[in-house]
N, C-alpha and C positions, 0 to 999 in steps of 0.2 A: 689596861687598855680600854675597857668599857666604862663609861661614866653614865651620868644621867642622860636620858634620851633627849636630843636637842629639838628645837623648833626650827624647821627649814621651810623656805617659801620660794615659790616661783610663779609669777603671773596669776595670783589669786589662789593657787594650790598650796596648801600647807600640810606638811606632815609633822606631827608632834606626838609626844608621849601619850599613850592611852591611859585613861584614869578610871577609877571605879565609878565616878559619876557619869561616865559615858555609857554605863550598862543599859539604861532604859532606851536611850536613842539607838544604841547598837542593836538591841533586840528588835526594836521597831523596824529598822532597816532590813534585818535578816528575815523577818516575817513578811514584810511588804514585798521583798524581792525574792521570795521563795522560788517562784518559777524561773527567774533569771539566774539564780545561783546554784540551785540544787544539783544540777548536773556536774558541778565542779567541786562540790563539798566533800571533804574527807569523811569517811565512815569507818565503823569498827567491824571487822569480820565477824559474821554470825549474829549481828544485831541489825534489825531493820531500822532505818531512819524514823525518828518520831516526829520530826517537825517542830520540836520544842528546843529552846535555846536557854541554857543556863549561862547567861553572859557574865554574871558576876564571878562565877567560878572560872570561866574562861579568862577573864581579865586578870583575876588573881594568879592564875597559872602563868600568864604572860609576864606579869610583874615579877614573879619568882624567877623566871628565866633571865630577866634583866638584872636582878640582884646577883644571881650566880654567874653572870658574865657570858651566858650562852645564847642570849637573844636580845633583840631590840624591838619592842612592840610599838608600832606607830598607829595612830588614827590619821585618816586623811580628811581634811576639811576643805571645802570649796566655798569661798565667800562667807566663812563663819558657820557653815552647815556641815554636819557629819556626812561624808560621802562614801566612806569605806574604811578598809584596814590594809596595812602593809606590815608584814612581820619579817624581820631578819632573824633566822634561827640557825641552830647548829654551828654557832661561832666557835672556831677552833684557832688557837694561836700557834706559836712555835713553828715547826717545820711545815705545817699545813697552811696556817694563816688564811682561812677561808670561811665562807658563810653561805647560806642558802636564803633566797628571798621568795616570798609568796605574797599575793595581793588579791583584793577584790574591790569593786566599786558598785554602788547602786546603779540600777539600769538607767535612771534619768540622767546620770553623769557620763554615760558611755558616749564615745564619739566626740568628746570635747577636749581630748588631750590631757585629761586629768591623770590617768594611769601612767603614761610615759613620763610625765613630769615627776610624779611621786617616786617611781622606780629610779629615775635618774638622780633625784635628790638623795635617796637612800644609798644608792650605789656609790656616788661620789663621797658621801660621808664615810662609808665603810672603807673604801679604797684609799682615799686621800686624807680624810680626817682621822680615822682610827688606825690606818696603816695596814689593813688587811691586804692580802695579795690577790685573792680570787673571790668572785661572786658568781653563784650558780642559780639558775632558774630552771625548773622542770615543769613542762606543760603538756597536757593531753593533746594528741594530734587533732582531735575534733574541736578544740577550743581556738577557733580562728581569731577571735578578738584578742585573746591573750598572746597568741603568736605574733600578731601585728605589733604588740608592744616591744618584744625583744628584737624583732626585725627593724623597727623604727630606730631603736637605740643602738643597733650594731652589735648585739650580743652574738657571739660565735657559736654555731651549731656544733655540738660535740658527739651526739649519737642518740640511739634509741635505747631506753631502759624498759625492758619487757615486764609487764605486770608489776609495775614498780610501787604504786601507792593504791590503797583501797579507797576508791572514790565512788560515790553514788551507788553503793551496794555491791561493788565487785572490784577485783584487782585490775588496774588500768595501765596500759602502756603510756609512757611519757617520753617526750623529746627533751633532751638536756641541752642547755645553753650556758655559756660562761663568758666572763671577761677577766683578764688579769691586768695588773697595772702597766706592765710593759707594752700592752697593746694600745695604750691611751696616751697620745701626745697632749691631750687636754681632757677636762672633765667630761663625763657622759652627757650632762645637761648642756654644756656649752657646745659640744660637738653636734648634738641634735638640733638645738635652737639655731645654729648657724649653718645648717645644711651640709655638714661635713661627714655625715655617716656614710660609709660605703654602701652601695646598693646591695640588697640581700638577694641571693640566688636560691629560690625554693627548690630547685632541682636536686639539692643536696639531701633532701628529706628521703629516707628509705621507705616511707609509708605514704598512703594517700592522706592528704590534708583536707579537712572539711567535714560536712558540707559548709560552704560559705555562709556567713551570717550577714544580716542586713546592716549592722552597725559594728564598728570596731571600738576598742577601748581608747 
């Protein structure tokens, strides 16, 4: 089911397979965007964040997941410049046929529609190209910028996962969103680009969202 990571593009946004030679540029973005990203970074229980990044080991691990069929690691490029990462993980076939998606972009690309385009491209590839049935995205309630991505693309809210993932030094609640193929009469990207995404109702959230941020992804 899983082959080599494809190169997919929309309006100057490219998602493509991450490579070992991306390590230096990736580390530079993670360091330069520390203040922007740290609140949303996964951490290990009992270990204080060091602010150091072993990007070569990280990429190596992602490529291992690609080889064993459990992940699809993408780099996000904008006009030829590395802008962030998008990882499809936890790929399961058979009766489950699903995956989880996570992403980040550098602060200077926020508010330019880069993240929705990247997420839509990856979701369409997984659901229609690879034949998966379900894509899931989990987001902290405080991460308004990331919530706007799933709202823009019409992901369906499924519920609150209490103290779900260790983020920025503690166990954090997450809101869970998903799409299944039966919900989509057309691709996620096409539906968004043509203004056919149903309006999202934030009243479904069981917790306070925010505080609002100045820019969205």
